[in-house]
Backbone as a printed PyTorch tensor [residue, N CA C, xyz], in Angstrom:
tensor([[[  2.6220,  22.2360,  -1.6520],
         [  3.2800,  20.9400,  -2.3680],
         [  3.0260,  20.9870,  -3.8460]],

        [[  3.9810,  21.0880,  -4.7300],
         [  3.7810,  20.7970,  -6.1320],
         [  3.6120,  19.4780,  -6.5060]],

        [[  3.1020,  19.3720,  -7.6750],
         [  2.7590,  17.8670,  -8.1510],
         [  1.5840,  17.2090,  -7.7910]],

        [[  0.8170,  16.4340,  -8.4470],
         [ -0.2350,  15.7370,  -7.9010],
         [ -0.1310,  14.1470,  -8.0360]],

        [[ -0.6520,  13.6270,  -7.0350],
         [ -0.6590,  12.0060,  -7.0740],
         [ -1.2870,  11.3480,  -8.1400]],

        [[ -0.6430,  10.5180,  -8.8680],
         [ -1.0550,   9.6090,  -9.8860],
         [ -2.1540,   8.6790,  -9.3650]],

        [[ -3.1050,   8.4180, -10.1870],
         [ -4.0460,   7.4030,  -9.3820],
         [ -3.4320,   6.0850,  -9.2090]],

        [[ -3.8770,   5.3290,  -8.3300],
         [ -3.5330,   3.9910,  -7.9350],
         [ -4.1840,   3.1250,  -9.1000]],

        [[ -3.0530,   2.1430,  -9.4920],
         [ -3.4740,   1.2240, -10.5440],
         [ -3.4420,  -0.1120,  -9.9420]],

        [[ -4.5680,  -0.8940, -10.2480],
         [ -4.6100,  -2.3100,  -9.8200],
         [ -5.0230,  -3.2350, -10.9350]],

        [[ -4.8440,  -4.5130, -10.5030],
         [ -5.3540,  -5.5890, -11.4820],
         [ -6.2360,  -6.3640, -10.8070]],

        [[ -7.3080,  -6.8360, -11.3060],
         [ -8.1920,  -7.5970, -10.6900],
         [ -8.2500,  -9.0750, -11.1820]],

        [[ -7.8710, -10.0340, -10.3720],
         [ -7.6730, -11.4800, -10.9980],
         [ -8.5810, -12.2640, -10.4130]],

        [[ -9.7030, -12.7060, -10.8970],
         [-10.6230, -13.6110, -10.5080],
         [-11.4540, -14.0870, -11.6290]],

        [[-11.9810, -15.4860, -11.8610],
         [-12.6360, -15.9280, -12.9310],
         [-14.0870, -15.5560, -12.8230]],

        [[-14.5180, -14.9600, -11.8120],
         [-16.0330, -14.7640, -11.6820],
         [-16.2650, -13.1870, -12.2250]],

        [[-16.8690, -13.1510, -13.5060],
         [-17.2780, -11.7620, -14.0140],
         [-18.1400, -10.8710, -13.1990]],

        [[-19.0840, -11.3120, -12.3010],
         [-19.8900, -10.5920, -11.4540],
         [-18.8730, -10.1530, -10.3730]],

        [[-17.9670, -10.7850,  -9.7500],
         [-17.0840, -10.4360,  -8.6550],
         [-16.5080,  -9.4150,  -9.1760]],

        [[-15.5490,  -9.4980, -10.3360],
         [-14.8210,  -8.3530, -10.7850],
         [-15.4690,  -6.9410, -11.0550]],

        [[-16.6840,  -7.2530, -11.6450],
         [-17.5400,  -6.1050, -11.9120],
         [-17.8840,  -5.3580, -10.6540]],

        [[-18.2360,  -6.0620,  -9.4880],
         [-18.4630,  -5.2790,  -8.2230],
         [-17.3200,  -4.7140,  -7.7060]],

        [[-16.2400,  -5.3740,  -7.6990],
         [-14.8980,  -4.8270,  -7.2320],
         [-14.7050,  -3.6820,  -8.0540]],

        [[-14.8120,  -3.6010,  -9.2410],
         [-14.2720,  -2.4520, -10.1430],
         [-15.2350,  -1.2650,  -9.8730]],

        [[-16.5550,  -1.4660,  -9.6770],
         [-17.3970,  -0.4000,  -9.1980],
         [-16.9080,   0.3390,  -8.0050]],

        [[-16.5360,  -0.4900,  -7.0420],
         [-16.2780,  -0.0230,  -5.6650],
         [-14.9310,   0.8230,  -5.8000]],

        [[-13.9630,   0.1940,  -6.4660],
         [-12.6170,   0.9770,  -6.7980],
         [-12.7400,   2.0450,  -7.4580]],

        [[-13.5040,   2.1490,  -8.3940],
         [-13.6010,   3.3620,  -9.1850],
         [-14.1590,   4.4890,  -8.5180]],

        [[-15.0430,   4.2220,  -7.4740],
         [-15.6980,   5.1240,  -6.5300],
         [-14.5200,   5.7660,  -5.7470]],

        [[-13.5110,   5.1750,  -5.5760],
         [-12.2690,   5.5690,  -4.7790],
         [-11.2010,   6.2830,  -5.5820]],

        [[-11.4020,   6.3770,  -7.0020],
         [-10.4330,   6.9230,  -7.8710],
         [ -9.4590,   6.0050,  -8.1040]],

        [[ -9.5960,   4.7700,  -8.0130],
         [ -8.6560,   3.7090,  -8.3630],
         [ -8.8520,   3.2740,  -9.7160]],

        [[ -7.7560,   3.1540, -10.4080],
         [ -7.7290,   2.7000, -11.8060],
         [ -7.6720,   1.3140, -11.9810]],

        [[ -8.6100,   0.5460, -12.4870],
         [ -8.4200,  -0.8920, -12.7690],
         [ -7.8670,  -0.9750, -14.0350]],

        [[ -6.5230,  -1.3350, -14.0470],
         [ -5.7460,  -1.2270, -15.3550],
         [ -5.8310,  -2.5300, -16.1690]],

        [[ -6.0800,  -3.5680, -15.4850],
         [ -6.4880,  -4.9080, -16.2770],
         [ -7.1310,  -5.7430, -15.2940]],

        [[ -7.7020,  -6.8980, -16.1330],
         [ -8.4500,  -7.9360, -15.3630],
         [ -7.9550,  -9.2790, -16.0780]],

        [[ -8.0000, -10.2430, -15.2250],
         [ -7.6390, -11.6070, -15.6810],
         [ -8.4350, -12.7640, -15.0810]],

        [[ -8.7150, -13.8800, -15.6490],
         [ -9.5690, -14.8440, -15.2160],
         [ -8.7730, -16.1770, -14.7100]],

        [[ -7.4480, -16.0250, -15.1510],
         [ -6.4510, -17.2380, -14.8210],
         [ -5.0020, -16.7010, -14.4420]],

        [[ -4.1250, -17.5200, -13.9460],
         [ -2.9500, -17.1280, -13.4810],
         [ -2.0210, -16.7070, -14.5750]],

        [[ -1.8270, -17.4890, -15.6160],
         [ -0.9490, -17.2760, -16.7020],
         [ -1.4070, -15.9250, -17.3970]],

        [[ -2.7120, -15.9210, -17.6630],
         [ -3.2500, -14.5140, -18.2780],
         [ -2.8430, -13.2860, -17.4400]],

        [[ -2.9070, -13.4750, -16.0790],
         [ -2.4930, -12.3030, -15.1360],
         [ -0.9850, -12.1210, -15.3520]],

        [[ -0.1880, -13.1070, -15.3670],
         [  1.2910, -12.9420, -15.5160],
         [  1.7160, -12.2930, -16.9310]],

        [[  0.9700, -12.7660, -17.7790],
         [  1.2450, -12.1700, -19.2770],
         [  0.7490, -10.6970, -19.3700]],

        [[ -0.4800, -10.2710, -18.7860],
         [ -0.8880,  -8.9580, -18.7240],
         [  0.0190,  -7.9690, -17.9880]],

        [[  0.5730,  -8.5020, -16.7160],
         [  1.3890,  -7.6750, -15.9700],
         [  2.7840,  -7.2440, -16.7050]],

        [[  3.2120,  -8.1960, -17.5760],
         [  4.3670,  -7.8360, -18.1150],
         [  4.2160,  -6.6900, -19.2660]],

        [[  3.0130,  -6.4050, -19.5930],
         [  2.7310,  -5.3470, -20.5400],
         [  2.1700,  -4.1120, -19.8580]],

        [[  1.3300,  -4.4340, -18.7220],
         [  0.7640,  -3.3730, -18.1940],
         [  0.9330,  -3.1790, -16.6890]],

        [[  2.0620,  -2.8130, -16.2200],
         [  2.5790,  -2.8580, -14.6840],
         [  1.2460,  -2.1100, -13.9170]],

        [[  1.1750,  -2.6350, -12.7520],
         [  0.2160,  -2.0310, -11.7620],
         [  0.9620,  -1.9670, -10.3350]],

        [[  0.1450,  -1.2510,  -9.5440],
         [  0.7260,  -0.9950,  -8.1920],
         [  0.1620,  -2.3860,  -7.3160]],

        [[ -0.9350,  -2.6580,  -7.4430],
         [ -1.3310,  -4.0460,  -6.5360],
         [ -2.1180,  -4.9950,  -7.3500]],

        [[ -2.0970,  -6.2410,  -7.0470],
         [ -2.8850,  -7.0260,  -7.6440],
         [ -3.9490,  -7.7180,  -6.6810]],

        [[ -5.2600,  -7.5630,  -6.8870],
         [ -6.1170,  -8.1190,  -6.0610],
         [ -6.8010,  -9.4860,  -6.7970]],

        [[ -6.5020, -10.5450,  -5.9300],
         [ -6.5080, -11.9000,  -6.4130],
         [ -7.5010, -12.6880,  -5.4610]],

        [[ -8.5430, -13.3230,  -6.2630],
         [ -9.5680, -13.9600,  -5.5700],
         [ -9.4120, -15.4690,  -5.7900]],

        [[-10.5280, -16.0140,  -5.1710],
         [-10.4070, -17.6290,  -5.0120],
         [-10.9990, -18.1930,  -6.3170]],

        [[-11.4310, -17.3500,  -7.2900],
         [-12.0800, -17.8170,  -8.4710],
         [-11.2630, -17.9680,  -9.7140]],

        [[ -9.8870, -17.7630,  -9.4930],
         [ -9.1030, -18.0010, -10.8890],
         [ -9.2470, -19.3360, -11.1670]],

        [[ -9.0970, -19.5070, -12.6850],
         [ -9.2510, -20.8240, -13.0500],
         [ -8.0540, -21.6920, -12.8190]],

        [[ -8.2400, -22.8410, -11.9750],
         [ -7.1620, -23.7720, -11.6710],
         [ -6.5970, -23.6530, -10.5200]],

        [[ -6.4490, -22.2990,  -9.9640],
         [ -5.8250, -22.1020,  -8.7760],
         [ -6.5040, -20.9310,  -8.0350]],

        [[ -6.1660, -20.9440,  -6.6750],
         [ -6.6770, -19.9450,  -5.7920],
         [ -5.6280, -18.6740,  -5.6830]],

        [[ -5.9380, -17.6560,  -5.0720],
         [ -5.2700, -16.3770,  -5.1830],
         [ -3.8350, -16.6120,  -4.5880]],

        [[ -3.8790, -17.3360,  -3.5870],
         [ -2.4640, -17.4870,  -2.9770],
         [ -1.5320, -18.3790,  -3.8900]],

        [[ -2.1170, -19.4180,  -4.4370],
         [ -1.3770, -20.1570,  -5.5030],
         [ -0.9700, -19.2860,  -6.5670]],

        [[ -1.6920, -18.4900,  -7.1750],
         [ -1.4280, -17.4420,  -8.1160],
         [ -0.1860, -16.4270,  -7.7660]],

        [[ -0.5010, -16.0880,  -6.5120],
         [  0.7090, -15.1710,  -5.9360],
         [  2.0740, -16.0500,  -5.9700]],

        [[  1.9850, -17.2560,  -5.5940],
         [  3.3180, -17.9740,  -5.7560],
         [  3.8050, -18.1740,  -7.1990]],

        [[  2.8660, -18.4220,  -8.0170],
         [  3.2560, -18.5490,  -9.4810],
         [  3.7950, -16.9660,  -9.9370]],

        [[  3.3280, -16.1400,  -9.4330],
         [  3.8600, -14.8840,  -9.8770],
         [  5.2620, -14.6350,  -9.4500]],

        [[  5.5230, -14.9100,  -8.1080],
         [  6.8790, -14.7120,  -7.3900],
         [  7.8590, -15.6110,  -8.0080]],

        [[  7.4950, -17.0340,  -8.3360],
         [  8.1320, -17.7870,  -9.0480],
         [  8.6650, -17.3530, -10.6060]],

        [[  7.9630, -16.8060, -11.1340],
         [  8.1840, -16.0900, -12.4680],
         [  8.9230, -14.8310, -12.5040]],

        [[  9.3010, -14.3840, -11.2230],
         [  9.9680, -13.0230, -11.0190],
         [  9.0890, -11.6690, -11.1050]],

        [[  7.8680, -12.0110, -11.0170],
         [  6.8290, -10.9650, -10.9990],
         [  6.5950, -10.4040,  -9.5250]],

        [[  6.7570,  -9.3290,  -9.1990],
         [  6.8580,  -9.0240,  -7.6510],
         [  5.8650,  -7.9650,  -7.1670]],

        [[  4.9740,  -7.8600,  -8.0130],
         [  3.8100,  -6.6600,  -7.5880],
         [  3.1090,  -7.3550,  -6.4070]],

        [[  2.8120,  -6.5780,  -5.4620],
         [  2.2870,  -6.9140,  -4.2850],
         [  0.7960,  -7.4770,  -4.5160]],

        [[  0.3820,  -8.5720,  -3.9100],
         [ -0.9770,  -9.3760,  -4.0720],
         [ -1.6300,  -9.0960,  -2.7980]],

        [[ -2.8230,  -8.5920,  -2.8830],
         [ -3.9660,  -8.3900,  -1.6890],
         [ -5.0100,  -9.6170,  -1.9910]],

        [[ -5.0050, -10.6100,  -1.3140],
         [ -6.0970, -11.6770,  -1.4320],
         [ -7.3990, -11.2190,  -1.1670]],

        [[ -8.2860, -11.6590,  -1.9870],
         [ -9.7300, -11.3920,  -1.7230],
         [-10.2590, -12.6920,  -0.9870]],

        [[-10.6400, -12.5530,   0.2480],
         [-11.2260, -13.6550,   1.0840],
         [-12.7160, -13.6950,   1.0500]],

        [[-13.2120, -14.6550,   1.8350],
         [-14.4900, -14.9030,   2.0350],
         [-15.4420, -13.7950,   2.4600]],

        [[-16.6820, -13.7260,   2.3690],
         [-17.5500, -12.7030,   2.7000],
         [-17.4350, -12.5140,   4.2260]],

        [[-17.3880, -11.0420,   4.7070],
         [-17.3960, -10.7200,   6.0690],
         [-16.0340, -11.1700,   6.6150]],

        [[-15.0190, -11.4730,   5.8420],
         [-13.7490, -11.6760,   6.5710],
         [-13.1340, -10.3290,   6.8740]],

        [[-12.4640, -10.3430,   7.9580],
         [-11.8690,  -9.0890,   8.2880],
         [-10.5520,  -8.8260,   7.5120]],

        [[-10.0050,  -7.4700,   7.3960],
         [ -8.9050,  -7.2620,   6.9560],
         [ -7.9210,  -8.0260,   7.4210]],

        [[ -6.9790,  -8.8950,   6.9160],
         [ -6.1160,  -9.5020,   7.7650],
         [ -4.5460,  -9.1600,   7.3850]],

        [[ -3.6240,  -9.4530,   8.1850],
         [ -2.2430,  -9.1100,   7.9130],
         [ -1.7770, -10.1850,   6.9520]],

        [[ -0.4180,  -9.9180,   6.2670],
         [  0.0350, -10.9020,   5.5150],
         [  0.6660, -12.2850,   6.2420]],

        [[  0.2970, -13.6170,   5.4220],
         [  0.7650, -14.6950,   6.2610],
         [  2.1910, -14.9040,   6.1150]],

        [[  2.6620, -15.5430,   7.1090],
         [  4.0810, -15.8730,   7.1900],
         [  4.5690, -16.6680,   5.9930]],

        [[  5.8050, -16.3860,   5.5030],
         [  6.1490, -17.2250,   4.3430],
         [  5.6360, -17.1750,   2.9690]],

        [[  4.7490, -15.9170,   2.7930],
         [  4.3990, -15.7500,   1.4840],
         [  4.6410, -14.2970,   1.2520]],

        [[  5.8890, -14.1150,   0.7670],
         [  6.4580, -12.7730,   0.4150],
         [  5.6500, -11.8870,  -0.5210]],

        [[  5.0640, -12.5820,  -1.5100],
         [  4.2500, -11.8310,  -2.4700],
         [  2.8670, -11.2380,  -1.8610]],

        [[  2.3780, -11.9750,  -0.8340],
         [  0.9550, -11.6610,  -0.4370],
         [  1.0980, -10.5390,   0.8150]],

        [[  0.4520,  -9.5330,   0.5080],
         [  0.4340,  -8.4700,   1.4720],
         [ -0.6490,  -8.3080,   2.4050]],

        [[ -1.5170,  -9.2220,   2.3660],
         [ -2.6490,  -9.2240,   3.2440],
         [ -3.9970,  -9.7810,   2.5650]],

        [[ -4.9900,  -9.5590,   3.1520],
         [ -6.3720, -10.2330,   2.8420],
         [ -7.5250,  -9.2630,   3.2300]],

        [[ -8.4620,  -9.1090,   2.3010],
         [ -9.5280,  -8.1320,   2.5010],
         [-10.8430,  -8.9250,   2.0160]],

        [[-11.8990,  -8.8440,   2.6620],
         [-13.2860,  -9.4450,   2.1840],
         [-13.5370,  -9.3180,   1.0780]],

        [[-14.0930, -10.0080,   0.2640],
         [-14.5160,  -9.9650,  -1.1200],
         [-15.8190,  -8.9150,  -1.3750]],

        [[-16.4440,  -8.7910,  -0.1560],
         [-17.6610,  -7.7480,  -0.1080],
         [-17.2420,  -6.5590,   0.7530]],

        [[-15.8960,  -6.2830,   0.7900],
         [-15.7150,  -5.1440,   1.5330],
         [-16.1610,  -3.8060,   1.0960]],

        [[-16.4360,  -2.9270,   1.9510],
         [-16.9320,  -1.6630,   1.5420],
         [-15.7980,  -0.8180,   0.7110]],

        [[-16.1360,   0.1100,   0.0260],
         [-15.1830,   0.9990,  -0.4210],
         [-14.0360,   1.4640,   0.5800]],

        [[-14.5910,   1.8780,   1.5980],
         [-13.7100,   2.3030,   2.8640],
         [-12.7390,   1.3000,   3.3450]],

        [[-13.2560,  -0.0560,   3.2900],
         [-12.3880,  -1.0560,   3.8810],
         [-11.2880,  -1.2000,   2.5970]],

        [[-11.7850,  -1.3900,   1.3990],
         [-10.8360,  -1.6660,   0.3980],
         [ -9.7710,  -0.4690,   0.3890]],

        [[-10.1530,   0.6100,   0.7280],
         [ -9.1640,   1.7540,   0.5300],
         [ -8.1320,   1.5400,   1.7180]],

        [[ -8.6250,   1.1730,   2.8720],
         [ -7.8080,   1.0200,   3.9160],
         [ -6.7270,  -0.0240,   3.6130]],

        [[ -7.3070,  -1.2310,   3.0040],
         [ -6.4670,  -2.3910,   2.7620],
         [ -5.2840,  -2.0900,   1.6430]],

        [[ -5.7740,  -1.2970,   0.6990],
         [ -4.8550,  -0.7360,  -0.4270],
         [ -3.7520,  -0.0140,   0.2520]],

        [[ -4.0870,   0.9110,   1.1780],
         [ -3.1560,   1.6990,   1.7800],
         [ -2.1480,   0.9280,   2.4580]],

        [[ -2.6610,  -0.0380,   3.3240],
         [ -1.7940,  -1.0200,   3.9290],
         [ -0.8830,  -1.7390,   3.2810]],

        [[ -1.3820,  -2.2310,   1.9390],
         [ -0.3970,  -2.8670,   1.1160],
         [  0.5930,  -1.8750,   0.6190]],

        [[  0.4350,  -0.6710,   0.2540],
         [  1.3990,   0.3280,  -0.1790],
         [  2.2690,   0.5670,   0.7930]],

        [[  1.8180,   0.7330,   2.1230],
         [  2.6390,   1.1840,   3.2220],
         [  3.6410,   0.0790,   3.6740]],

        [[  3.1540,  -1.2240,   3.6170],
         [  3.8590,  -2.2190,   3.8600],
         [  5.0110,  -2.5750,   2.7660]],

        [[  4.6630,  -2.1990,   1.5620],
         [  5.7200,  -2.3210,   0.6460],
         [  6.7940,  -1.2380,   0.6990]],

        [[  6.3020,   0.0350,   1.0710],
         [  7.2290,   1.0060,   1.2410],
         [  8.2170,   0.6020,   2.5060]],

        [[  7.4690,   0.1790,   3.5990],
         [  8.4080,   0.0430,   4.7390],
         [  9.4010,  -1.2170,   4.5410]],

        [[  8.8940,  -2.2140,   3.7690],
         [  9.8800,  -3.3150,   3.6140],
         [ 11.0430,  -2.9330,   2.6770]],

        [[ 10.7060,  -1.9420,   1.7380],
         [ 11.7960,  -1.4770,   0.8100],
         [ 12.9570,  -0.6120,   1.6460]],

        [[ 12.2800,  -0.1390,   2.6570],
         [ 13.1720,   0.8160,   3.4950],
         [ 13.9100,   0.0640,   4.7550]],

        [[ 13.6250,  -1.0460,   4.9180],
         [ 14.1100,  -1.5540,   6.1620],
         [ 15.7040,  -1.6300,   6.1670]],

        [[ 16.3300,  -2.1750,   5.0540],
         [ 17.8100,  -2.0830,   4.8750],
         [ 18.5130,  -0.7760,   5.1600]],

        [[ 17.8720,   0.1160,   4.7990],
         [ 18.2770,   1.5700,   5.1080],
         [ 18.4030,   2.1440,   6.5310]],

        [[ 17.8170,   1.4520,   7.3330],
         [ 17.7210,   1.8980,   8.7720],
         [ 17.1800,   3.4010,   8.8320]],

        [[ 16.0640,   3.6320,   8.1780],
         [ 15.5380,   5.0370,   8.0670],
         [ 14.8520,   5.4550,   9.4970]],

        [[ 14.6250,   4.5860,  10.3360],
         [ 14.1370,   4.8170,  11.6900],
         [ 15.1730,   5.0870,  12.6890]],

        [[ 16.4630,   5.2640,  12.3600],
         [ 17.7230,   5.0680,  13.3070],
         [ 17.5330,   6.7070,  14.1610]],

        [[ 18.0830,   6.6450,  15.3400],
         [ 18.0170,   7.8570,  15.9930],
         [ 18.7570,   8.9610,  15.1310]],

        [[ 19.9100,   8.8120,  14.4640],
         [ 20.4930,   9.8780,  13.7930],
         [ 19.7580,  10.5850,  12.8000]],

        [[ 19.0240,   9.5910,  12.1430],
         [ 18.3220,  10.0260,  10.9400],
         [ 17.0540,  10.7710,  11.5030]],

        [[ 16.5910,  10.4250,  12.5070],
         [ 15.3520,  11.0790,  13.2010],
         [ 15.7330,  12.4780,  13.6220]],

        [[ 16.9460,  12.6490,  14.1060],
         [ 17.3720,  13.8990,  14.7440],
         [ 17.8460,  15.0620,  13.8070]],

        [[ 18.0520,  14.4550,  12.6160],
         [ 18.5490,  15.6410,  11.6470],
         [ 17.5540,  16.1390,  11.0820]],

        [[ 17.5190,  17.3240,  11.1400],
         [ 16.3340,  18.1300,  10.5410],
         [ 16.8740,  19.4240,   9.6740]],

        [[ 17.8360,  19.1150,   8.9110],
         [ 18.5410,  20.1240,   8.1200],
         [ 18.0410,  20.1090,   6.6670]],

        [[ 18.6440,  19.2270,   5.8150],
         [ 18.4210,  19.0580,   4.4730],
         [ 16.7970,  18.8670,   4.2580]],

        [[ 16.3150,  19.2600,   3.2850],
         [ 14.9260,  18.9230,   2.8410],
         [ 14.9160,  18.2110,   1.4740]],

        [[ 15.0350,  16.8290,   1.5750],
         [ 15.4910,  16.3280,   0.0110],
         [ 14.2340,  15.9010,  -0.7010]],

        [[ 13.1560,  15.8900,  -0.2200],
         [ 11.8510,  15.5660,  -0.9540],
         [ 10.7560,  16.4160,  -0.9140]],

        [[ 10.5230,  17.3730,  -1.8340],
         [  9.5100,  18.2100,  -1.9420],
         [  9.3870,  19.0080,  -0.7500]],

        [[ 10.3870,  19.5170,  -0.2120],
         [ 10.2110,  20.4430,   0.8810],
         [ 10.1530,  19.7450,   2.3620]],

        [[ 10.0610,  18.3410,   2.3020],
         [ 10.0280,  17.6420,   3.7300],
         [ 11.5370,  17.4590,   4.2410]],

        [[ 11.6680,  17.7190,   5.6430],
         [ 12.8420,  17.5240,   6.2550],
         [ 13.0440,  15.8800,   6.5200]],

        [[ 14.3950,  15.5670,   6.6880],
         [ 14.7030,  14.4270,   7.1160],
         [ 13.8920,  13.6670,   8.2970]],

        [[ 13.6480,  14.5670,   9.1180],
         [ 12.7300,  14.2380,  10.3030],
         [ 11.3330,  13.7740,   9.9070]],

        [[ 10.7880,  14.6510,   9.0870],
         [  9.4910,  14.4130,   8.6880],
         [  9.3940,  13.2910,   7.6150]],

        [[ 10.3270,  12.9810,   6.7370],
         [ 10.4230,  11.7950,   6.1820],
         [ 10.5420,  10.5620,   6.8540]],

        [[ 11.3580,  10.6760,   7.9870],
         [ 11.4370,   9.6350,   8.9630],
         [  9.9800,   9.1420,   9.5730]],

        [[  9.3820,  10.4200,   9.9700],
         [  7.9120,   9.9930,  10.5010],
         [  7.1290,   9.6300,   9.4370]],

        [[  7.0610,  10.1220,   8.2890],
         [  6.2080,   9.6660,   7.2190],
         [  6.2600,   8.1800,   7.1650]],

        [[  7.5080,   7.6110,   7.2550],
         [  7.7970,   6.2010,   6.7730],
         [  7.3620,   5.3630,   7.9860]],

        [[  7.4680,   5.9280,   9.2510],
         [  6.8610,   5.0930,  10.4540],
         [  5.4770,   4.9720,  10.4540]],

        [[  4.7630,   6.1810,  10.0970],
         [  3.4150,   6.2190,   9.8670],
         [  3.0700,   5.1680,   8.9160]],

        [[  3.6320,   5.1480,   7.6730],
         [  3.3870,   4.0240,   6.7300],
         [  3.4450,   2.6180,   7.3270]],

        [[  4.3220,   2.4720,   8.3150],
         [  4.4960,   1.1380,   8.8840],
         [  3.3330,   0.8030,   9.8570]],

        [[  2.6490,   1.8710,  10.2280],
         [  1.5640,   1.6430,  11.2280],
         [  1.9550,   2.0790,  12.5830]],

        [[  3.1890,   2.8650,  12.7220],
         [  3.4800,   3.3090,  14.0510],
         [  2.3910,   4.3150,  14.7530]],

        [[  2.2520,   4.2790,  16.0630],
         [  1.5700,   5.2160,  16.7220],
         [  2.5440,   6.4700,  17.1020]],

        [[  1.9570,   7.6370,  17.4020],
         [  2.6740,   8.7620,  17.9430],
         [  3.8660,   8.4840,  18.7680]],

        [[  3.2600,   7.6160,  19.8370],
         [  4.2030,   7.3040,  21.0810],
         [  5.3150,   6.2720,  20.3300]],

        [[  5.0400,   5.3710,  19.4980],
         [  6.0120,   4.4940,  18.8190],
         [  6.9840,   5.3030,  18.0720]],

        [[  6.6500,   6.3550,  17.3850],
         [  7.5380,   7.1850,  16.5990],
         [  8.4350,   8.0000,  17.6480]],

        [[  7.6830,   8.5280,  18.6650],
         [  8.7110,   9.3820,  19.5330],
         [  9.6650,   8.4870,  20.0660]],

        [[  9.4470,   7.2840,  20.5650],
         [ 10.4250,   6.3790,  21.0950],
         [ 11.4810,   5.9660,  20.0930]],

        [[ 11.1430,   5.5220,  18.8180],
         [ 12.0100,   5.2320,  17.6810],
         [ 13.0310,   6.5000,  17.5130]],

        [[ 12.3290,   7.7190,  17.3940],
         [ 13.2850,   8.8320,  16.8950],
         [ 13.8020,   9.5780,  17.8940]],

        [[ 13.5180,   9.3960,  19.2860],
         [ 13.9990,   9.9330,  20.4790],
         [ 13.6750,  11.4530,  20.4780]],

        [[ 12.2030,  11.5620,  20.0750],
         [ 11.5420,  12.8860,  20.0450],
         [ 10.5160,  12.9610,  21.2930]],

        [[ 10.2390,  14.0230,  21.5730],
         [  8.9740,  14.4060,  22.4730],
         [  7.7690,  14.0410,  21.6420]],

        [[  6.6590,  13.5670,  22.2200],
         [  5.4790,  13.1970,  21.5670],
         [  4.8430,  14.3120,  21.0410]],

        [[  5.0130,  15.6060,  21.8110],
         [  4.4030,  16.7570,  21.1920],
         [  5.0670,  17.2150,  19.8540]],

        [[  6.5120,  16.9060,  19.7650],
         [  7.1970,  17.1310,  18.4230],
         [  6.6930,  16.2370,  17.5520]],

        [[  6.4340,  15.1140,  17.5270],
         [  5.7650,  14.1570,  16.7140],
         [  4.5310,  14.6840,  15.9850]],

        [[  3.6640,  15.1450,  17.0280],
         [  2.2500,  15.6350,  16.6230],
         [  2.3040,  16.8090,  15.8260]],

        [[  3.3540,  17.8650,  16.0980],
         [  3.4320,  19.0130,  15.3030],
         [  3.9170,  18.7340,  13.9290]],

        [[  4.9090,  17.8420,  13.8650],
         [  5.5400,  17.4640,  12.5830],
         [  4.4810,  16.6650,  11.7240]],

        [[  3.7600,  15.8740,  12.4500],
         [  2.6130,  15.2200,  11.4240],
         [  1.5200,  16.4080,  11.0220]],

        [[  1.2430,  17.3020,  11.8440],
         [  0.3930,  18.4300,  11.4170],
         [  0.8160,  19.0160,  10.1730]],

        [[  2.2670,  19.3160,  10.2030],
         [  2.9860,  19.9290,   9.1910],
         [  3.0370,  19.0660,   7.8340]],

        [[  3.2100,  17.7950,   8.1510],
         [  3.1660,  16.6920,   7.0490],
         [  1.7600,  16.6940,   6.3740]],

        [[  0.6680,  16.8760,   7.0990],
         [ -0.6500,  16.6740,   6.4210],
         [ -0.7180,  18.0550,   5.7890]],

        [[ -0.4560,  19.1440,   6.2330],
         [ -0.5420,  20.4110,   5.6640],
         [  0.1580,  20.5560,   4.1850]],

        [[  1.3650,  20.0060,   4.2480],
         [  2.2810,  19.9720,   2.8350],
         [  1.6030,  19.0790,   1.8920]],

        [[  0.9610,  17.9990,   2.5340],
         [  0.4080,  17.1080,   1.4790],
         [ -1.1130,  17.4470,   1.0750]],

        [[ -1.5520,  18.2360,   1.7540],
         [ -3.0060,  18.7410,   1.3980],
         [ -4.0590,  17.6360,   1.8880]],

        [[ -3.7410,  16.8300,   3.0150],
         [ -4.5630,  15.7350,   3.3640],
         [ -5.1720,  16.0210,   4.6050]],

        [[ -6.3900,  15.5030,   4.7700],
         [ -7.3530,  15.6770,   5.8920],
         [ -6.7250,  14.7470,   7.0790]],

        [[ -6.3270,  13.4350,   6.6980],
         [ -5.9120,  12.4370,   7.7050],
         [ -4.6390,  11.8390,   7.2300]],

        [[ -4.1840,  10.9600,   8.2300],
         [ -2.8610,  10.3340,   8.2430],
         [ -2.8010,   9.4140,   7.0430]],

        [[ -4.0750,   8.4740,   6.7830],
         [ -4.1350,   7.3930,   5.8930],
         [ -3.9870,   8.2120,   4.4610]],

        [[ -4.7280,   9.0540,   4.2620],
         [ -4.7020,   9.6650,   2.9070],
         [ -3.3490,  10.3470,   2.6660]],

        [[ -2.7050,  10.9520,   3.6380],
         [ -1.3660,  11.5760,   3.6020],
         [ -0.3760,  10.2990,   3.1300]],

        [[ -0.2570,   9.3490,   4.0440],
         [  0.7250,   8.2450,   3.5810],
         [  0.4320,   7.6330,   2.0390]],

        [[ -0.8920,   7.3520,   1.7630],
         [ -1.2240,   7.0490,   0.3330],
         [ -0.5880,   8.0710,  -0.7360]],

        [[ -0.7770,   9.2620,  -0.3320],
         [ -0.4000,  10.3160,  -1.3680],
         [  1.0110,  10.4880,  -1.3970]],

        [[  1.8380,  10.3390,  -0.4470],
         [  3.2450,  10.3900,  -0.2220],
         [  3.8630,   9.0370,  -0.9370]],

        [[  3.0660,   7.9650,  -0.8990],
         [  3.7490,   6.8450,  -1.5600],
         [  3.3710,   6.8950,  -3.1490]],

        [[  2.3140,   7.5590,  -3.5490],
         [  2.0040,   7.6490,  -4.9740],
         [  3.0050,   8.8130,  -5.5020]],

        [[  3.3970,   9.6820,  -4.8170],
         [  4.2590,  10.7630,  -5.3240],
         [  5.8160,  10.3430,  -5.2170]],

        [[  5.8410,   9.0420,  -4.6440],
         [  7.3350,   8.5700,  -4.4660],
         [  8.0170,   9.4030,  -3.5430]],

        [[  7.4800,  10.0650,  -2.5210],
         [  8.0730,  10.5740,  -1.4560],
         [  8.8470,   9.7580,  -0.6250]],

        [[  7.8940,   8.5400,  -0.2160],
         [  8.6650,   7.4650,   0.6630],
         [  8.6200,   6.1820,  -0.2720]]])
């Protein structure tokens, strides 16, 4: 597989310097680039117009508003970068709340680097799956076509499987959605991992998203 994944770029939005410093240290251990930091919502919006990022991590310590309110302000201003909310200590990774299109989930403010990584992968996968919903990418016809290889050597079937992996589908779910045998799904996933040079599915999905394969 040619090409290399560009680093994931994030913005840290929280009014508490020590909180941002701790998050920055954990993110940099993951190879994530902290492209910008902001202490209040308007400053975040202004910075994003000059320095686009993949994900905004927004805490409760923003001046004047909390992370959820800041996400609403971004959305109202036409800035649609996904927002991952930073919750209280020991909060589990949570799915996005209903009725909050800008918010893609919540992760504990003291999350381990591994949990932060999983949360960021979830955000990127959810963004990719939302963007592909209208295209019907998991349709039976799409899943059974294995001819053209439109993206870096991936077949149409492999791309469909990658997108379903990004959406969190199990092997059984993928097999059912694409009308394939579960063994075929497993062998296709093994091929996908090999082509992406990834040890596991989570890293494969993140790399595919960063390379704009899905």
